[in-house]
N, C-alpha and C positions, 0 to 999 in steps of 0.2 A: 503493501499500500504505499509505503515512503516514496516510492519511486513516481508514483501519480501527484505526489502532494503539491510539488511547484505548478503544475498544469492547473489543478484545482484551484489553488488561491491565487491564480494570475488575472482574474477577472477585475472587473470594476468594484469598489466598495458596497456594501451593504448599506442601502439608505432606507428612510422611511418612504421612500417612493414606491409606486405600484409596481410591482414586476409580475410579467407573466411567462410561465415555463409550462413548456407542454411534455406531458408525461406519456411514456410509451410502455407497453405490455405485450409479452409475446402471447400470440393466438395460435392454435394447431388449423392447419389448413388442410382439407380433405378433399381430394378430386376423385372423380369416376372416370374411367374410360373402357370403351368397349372391347371385349375381350371374345375371340369365338369359342362357343363352348360345345354347339352341336350342329352339324348339318343335315339340311332336311332336303329330300328329294320330291319334286311337285312334278306333274303331269298334267295333261290337259286332255279333254274329251270334246271332239268335234261333232256337233249335231246341226244338221241343215234340214230346213223347213220350207215349203211354199205354202204360200198363204195367200188369197186375193181380198184386196183391199178397195173398197170404193170410197171415192169422196171428190170435193173439190179442192183443186190445187191455186193458192195465191201466188200472186208474183208482184214486185213492186218494183216502181221505176223511179228514179232520181232525174229530176230535170236540173242541169246545172248551166250557169252563165261563164261566158268567158273562156270556156273550154276549146280546145283546138280540134274541131269535128273532123279532121283528116287522120286523126290519131286511129289506129286498129283496137278492136276491142281487145281486152284482155282476160 
């Protein structure tokens, strides 16, 4: 402890003025990480059906101004 005594006493003199000191503490930090523990195999089954659907189809159009009419449709 004596080897740190000069460093500890080398600051400004203590007065009645207000001083602010930040205190620190050590806190444990824990983390999680993904670790492979199991391998699973999946398969798919393909099912095909045909169904007749009737109904009216709607279509929307957008009118624009100032667009070049010579451009091909995309």
